[in-house]
N, C-alpha and C positions, 0 to 999 in steps of 0.2 A: 504494500500500500504506500509506503514511504517513497519507493522508487517511482511508482506510478505518479505520485504527486510531483516529484522532481521533474518528470517528463511533461508536466502541464495537464495531467489528468486529475482534476480536482474532485470529481465525483467517483468514488470507488468504495466497494463494500464486499467483504468476504461473505460467501453464502454456501449452502449445501447444494451440491450439483444435482441432487434429487429434485430440486425445484424446476429443473429444465425438463419439460415434458413435451415432446413433439406431438403436434396435433394434426390430424388429417385435414381439418378445415383450413388450417394455415397452408398446408401443402397444396390443397385444392386451388388456393390463390395463385400458386406458382403454375399450376396447370392452365389457368386462364391466360397466363403469359402477357399480362398488361405491360410489364417492364421490358419484354422482349428477350429476356435472358434464358428462358426455358429452352433446353437443348442447344443453346448458343453460348453457354458460359460454363466452364469446368467447375466453378465454385457454386453452381446452382443445380437444381434438379434437372435431369435425373442423375447427373454425375456424382452428386454428394451421397447417394445411397437412398434406400427405401426408409420409410418410417421405422420398420423393424430393425434394420441395420444401424440406424442412428441411435435408437434406444439401446441396443446392445453396446455400442461404442460409448454412450454416455454412462453406462453402468460401471465402466472401468475407472471412473473418476469419483472422488469423494467430496472435494471442495472446489470452489472457484472464486474468482474475483470479478464482480460485475463492474464495468467501467463506462464512464461517459466522458466524452471529449467535446467541448463546445468552442465555437469560434464565431465572433460577431462578423456578419457579412449580410449583404442583400441576397437572400436565398433565391429570389425570383430572377435576378439579372446577372449576378456575378458568378457565372458558371466556372470560370477558371479558378477562382478562390475556393469555390465549393469542392471542385475536384481535388485541389491541392490539400484541402483540409481532410478529405477522405484518405488520401495517400499518407498524409502526416499521421493520422490515427493508426493506419495499417502498420506503418513503421514503428510506432510506439508499442503496438501489440507484439511485433517481432522482437523488439528490444526487451520487453518484459519476459517473453518466453526464454530468451537467451539468459537473462538474469536468473530465472528459476533453474535452468539447466546448470548454470555455473554454481548454483547453490546445492547441486546434487539431486535435484528433482528432475528425473529423466523423462517422465511421462507427462507431457503438458499438451494442451489443445487450445490454441488461441483462435478467437473468432472476431472478425472485424465488423464495422458498421457498413451496411450496404454491400454492393457487389465489389469484388476485387477489381482494381483499376490499374494493375501493374502494366498491362498491355493496352495499347490504343484499341485493338480489336482482339478479343479472346480467340485463341487457337481453336477452340471448339467450333466456332463459327466458320473457320477457314479449313477445318479438317486437319489441323496441325497439332502436334503435342504442345503442352504447356511448357514455355521456356523457363518458368520459375516454379517448379513443383515444390521446392523447399521453402518458398516465400509466399506463394498464393494461399489465401485463407478464405474460408466461407464465412457467412454471417449467421447470426442466430435465426434470422428469418429463413435463410435457405435450408436450415435443418428443422424447419416447421415449428419454431418457438413463437408464441404470441408475445412479442416484445412489449407491447403496450400493457398487457395484463401483468407481465413480470415487473415492469416499472411501477405500475399501480400498487402491486403487492408491497413494494418497499417505500411507497410514498414519493417516488421520484416523478419529475415532470415528464409526461409522455406526449405532450402537445407539440405540434409543429409551429415554429415562430418565423415570421418573415424576415426578422433582423438578425437571426443567428441559426447556425446549424448545430445540431447535437448528434454525434455518432455514439451508438451504444454497442459495446462488444463485451467479451469476457475472456478469461483464461481459466481453463479447468486444469486441475492437477490432482 
């Protein structure tokens, strides 16, 4: 938590990983493909696994840290800063994973906010392999977690604001 705050992630909380329950109704939103990433992004369904596979993977973890990273910007018009804030949060998750591994915790699973943006166009869309399999990360949404309900459970802000972006992710260990 201390290192997360040093990285500029002010909102963080340790929690039991059992609170992450993949839901079919959330996965169904992916099937609707309103964002365009279904079958077009390696960190989105169907590439991230079935609900059953995700549940089995989640059972391997006992604890996690829920993280929120916010940046003031005009969400409606400043697309470049919006994308950069997402990449910044992704890199912070990678640094936190590295810290945990350096502390002797080998089994960690970091999840970013939104879809992975390491590539301009995901290799899944092009029929090419992921060039960053060691850095690409999925989001809580992509593994069918109702992020709004999770945030509400902790009393955290789950609203969208026009003057700031807030990315939510976590690291399980």
